C-alpha positions in Angstrom: 16.7 -17.9 17.7 14.0 -20.8 18.1 11.1 -23.1 17.2 8.3 -24.2 19.4 5.5 -26.5 18.0 1.8 -24.7 18.0 -1.6 -25.8 16.1 0.1 -28.1 13.9 2.7 -25.6 12.8 6.1 -24.9 13.9 6.6 -21.0 15.2 9.6 -18.8 14.8 10.6 -16.8 17.8 13.4 -15.2 18.9 13.6 -14.5 22.4 16.7 -11.7 24.3 17.3 -9.8 28.0 15.7 -10.9 31.4 13.8 -9.1 33.5 10.7 -9.8 36.2 8.5 -9.2 33.2 7.6 -10.3 29.6 7.3 -8.2 26.4 6.0 -10.1 23.4 6.1 -8.9 19.9 3.6 -9.7 17.2 4.1 -8.1 13.7 1.6 -6.7 10.9 0.9 -8.4 7.7 3.7 -8.9 5.1 6.2 -8.1 7.8 8.6 -10.5 10.4 9.7 -9.9 13.9 12.8 -8.0 12.6 10.3 -4.8 12.3 10.6 -4.6 16.4 14.9 -4.7 16.0 14.7 -1.2 17.8 12.3 -2.3 20.2 13.6 -5.2 21.2 17.1 -3.9 21.5 15.5 -1.3 23.9 13.0 -3.1 26.2 16.2 -5.7 26.4 17.9 -3.6 29.2 14.9 -4.0 31.7 12.8 -7.0 30.1 12.7 -10.5 28.9 11.7 -10.0 25.0 9.9 -12.3 22.7 9.3 -12.1 19.0 7.8 -14.2 16.8 6.4 -14.9 13.4 3.0 -15.2 12.4 2.4 -18.6 10.4 3.5 -17.6 6.4 5.6 -14.7 7.2 9.7 -14.9 8.2 10.9 -18.0 9.5 7.6 -19.8 10.6 6.0 -22.8 8.6 3.4 -21.5 5.9 -0.1 -22.6 5.7 -1.6 -22.5 2.3 -5.3 -24.3 3.6 -7.6 -21.5 4.5 -8.2 -21.0 8.2 -9.2 -17.6 10.3 -8.3 -14.7 12.6 -9.1 -16.6 16.0 -6.6 -19.1 14.3 -3.6 -16.6 14.3 -5.0 -15.8 17.9 -5.2 -19.6 19.1 -1.2 -19.5 17.6 -0.5 -16.5 20.1 -1.8 -18.2 22.8 -0.1 -21.8 22.3 3.2 -19.9 21.6 3.0 -18.3 25.3 1.4 -21.0 27.0 4.0 -23.3 25.2 6.8 -21.0 26.7 5.2 -20.2 29.8 4.8 -16.6 29.3 1.7 -15.1 30.8 0.6 -12.4 31.6 2.7 -10.5 29.1 2.8 -7.6 27.8 1.4 -8.0 24.6 2.4 -5.6 21.6 1.2 -5.8 18.1 1.6 -4.1 14.9 -1.6 -4.3 12.5 -2.2 -8.2 12.1 -0.5 -8.4 15.8 -3.1 -5.8 17.2 -6.1 -7.6 15.7 -4.6 -10.9 17.4 -3.8 -8.9 20.6 -7.3 -7.6 20.7 -9.2 -10.7 20.9 -6.1 -12.5 22.9 -7.5 -9.9 26.1 -10.9 -10.8 25.2 -10.9 -14.8 25.2 -7.2 -15.5 27.2 -7.4 -12.4 30.0 -5.0 -14.8 32.1 -2.3 -14.2 29.5 -2.2 -10.4 29.0 -0.5 -8.0 31.6 -0.9 -4.6 29.2 -1.6 -4.1 25.8 0.2 -2.1 23.5 -1.6 -1.6 20.2 0.4 -0.7 17.0 -1.4 0.9 13.8 -4.5 -0.9 14.1 -8.1 -1.6 14.6 -10.4 -2.9 15.9 -13.4 -3.2 14.1 -14.0 -5.1 11.1 -12.0 -3.7 7.6 -13.7 -1.5 6.1 -15.8 -2.4 2.9 -14.5 -0.3 0.2 -11.0 -1.6 1.5 -11.7 -5.1 1.3 -12.6 -4.7 -2.4 -9.2 -2.9 -2.5 -7.3 -5.4 -0.9 -9.3 -8.5 -2.6 -7.5 -7.1 -5.6 -4.0 -7.0 -4.3 -4.3 -10.9 -2.9 -6.0 -11.8 -6.6 -2.9 -10.1 -8.4 -0.9 -11.5 -5.5 -2.1 -14.9 -6.7 -1.8 -14.8 -9.8 1.3 -12.7 -10.8 3.5 -12.8 -7.4 4.2 -10.6 -5.0 6.9 -9.2 -6.8 4.2 -7.6 -9.0 2.3 -5.6 -5.8 5.4 -5.5 -3.8 5.2 -1.7 -4.9 1.3 -0.9 -3.7 2.0 -2.8 -0.8 4.8 -1.0 0.2 2.8 2.8 -0.4 0.1 1.6 1.6 3.1 0.3 4.7 4.6 3.3 4.8 5.0 6.8 4.5 6.7 8.7 1.6 9.3 10.6 4.2 10.8 6.7 4.9 10.5 5.5 1.3 12.2 8.3 0.3 14.8 9.0 2.2 18.4 8.1 1.1 19.9 7.3 4.7 17.2 4.7 4.9 17.4 2.9 1.8 19.1 0.0 3.0 16.3 -0.7 5.8 13.7 0.0 2.6 15.6 -2.5 0.2 15.2 -5.2 3.0 11.4 -4.9 3.3 10.7 -4.9 -0.1 12.8 -7.8 -0.8 11.7 -9.4 2.5 7.7 -9.1 1.1 8.8 -10.2 -2.7 10.2 -13.0 -1.2 6.9 -14.2 0.8 5.3 -17.4 -0.2 2.1 -16.0 -2.7 -0.3 -19.0 -1.9 0.3 -18.5 1.7 0.0 -14.5 1.8 -3.3 -15.2 -0.2 -4.6 -17.1 2.3 -3.3 -15.1 5.4 -4.8 -11.9 4.0 -8.3 -13.7 3.8 -7.7 -14.7 7.1 -7.0 -10.9 8.3 -9.7 -8.4 5.7 -12.5 -10.7 6.7 -12.2 -10.4 10.6 -15.3 -9.6 12.8 -15.7 -6.2 15.1 -14.4 -6.3 18.2 -15.5 -2.8 19.1 -18.6 -4.0 21.2 -16.7 -6.7 23.1 -14.5 -4.2 24.6 -16.8 -1.9 25.4 -18.9 -4.6 27.1 -15.5 -5.4 29.4 -14.4 -3.3 32.9 -11.4 -5.5 33.2 -9.4 -5.3 30.4 -5.5 -4.6 31.2 -3.8 -1.7 30.8 -3.3 -0.2 27.2 -1.6 1.8 25.0 -2.7 3.1 21.8 0.3 4.3 19.2 -0.7 4.8 15.0 1.6 7.2 12.8 -0.4 9.9 11.8 -0.3 9.1 8.3 -1.0 6.0 8.7 -3.0 4.3 5.7 -4.8 1.2 6.2 -6.0 2.1 9.8 -5.7 5.6 10.5 -6.0 7.5 13.7 -9.8 7.6 13.4 -9.0 3.7 13.8 -7.6 4.4 16.9 -9.0 6.6 18.7 -11.9 4.3 18.2 -10.3 1.9 20.1 -9.3 4.7 22.8 -13.1 5.1 22.8 -14.0 2.0 23.6 -11.1 1.1 26.3 -11.7 4.6 28.2 -8.5 3.7 30.6 -6.3 3.3 27.7 -3.3 5.6 26.3 -3.2 7.3 22.9 -0.5 8.5 20.9 0.0 9.4 17.8 3.7 9.1 16.4 4.4 12.8 13.6 5.7 11.6 9.8 4.9 8.3 10.2 3.1 5.5 8.3 1.3 2.0 8.9 5.1 0.9 10.1 5.5 3.3 12.5 7.8 1.0 14.8 10.5 0.9 11.3 9.8 4.6 10.6 10.3 6.2 13.7 12.0 3.8 16.0 13.0 6.2 18.4 9.8 7.7 19.1 8.2 4.1 19.3 10.4 2.5 21.8 10.4 5.9 23.8 6.5 5.5 24.6 6.5 1.9 25.3 9.1 2.4 27.8 7.4 5.6 29.4 3.9 3.2 29.2 6.0 0.4 30.7 7.9 2.3 33.8 4.8 4.1 34.7 3.0 3.3 38.2 -0.6 2.0 36.8 
């Protein structure tokens, strides 16, 4: 467990395993690197595995002033260069996927392959933006404790949220979200919900790296049609839909996600 200084802030990351190739995990909004615990354990047998916390999340520095989507991309690029990691297999969930796609477009030399999990390449849907802005406003004025329920209902399918055997995990994420810095999350939310559409730039590129797309069948935030849109924009991409999973498939169905990533990384392309 270590920190790296990039772009005037300190990012937390973990490192596990070893191997000739490196996998880097980038988490989603209001989550942290621990969402990839199963994938880290599985892949560290054959790969060097890095997982980091975005600004305003986990153990990384909080930024309370406005910033944009490409500041997060710059954070990721700076982290890879500071740790001398590229090119890597970059695995991003939700926000991490937003970062992954833009990283591949702007810094192709850093990306060996893309693993896009529960994410989208387009701009945020206008109807969802209004809903998310309301949630951010409630978060800003009332605190995350007041909105953690609606957030979790968007993140995780009912099967996970109500399973008695998964309640320790569910409570961990509930507490982790409640304890995030309100102003930092407000700034982060505005950055990602105002992101640009990169479907056009993806279609225009013929040099994109091998790409795996994974999405939960019950993902509300970035449903399967968003994954199919990425798949159409990157013709050589592989698409997998995970049954019984919501927006956080690495947490909800960890074995299925890990197995698919292992298969992708071990295939001849």
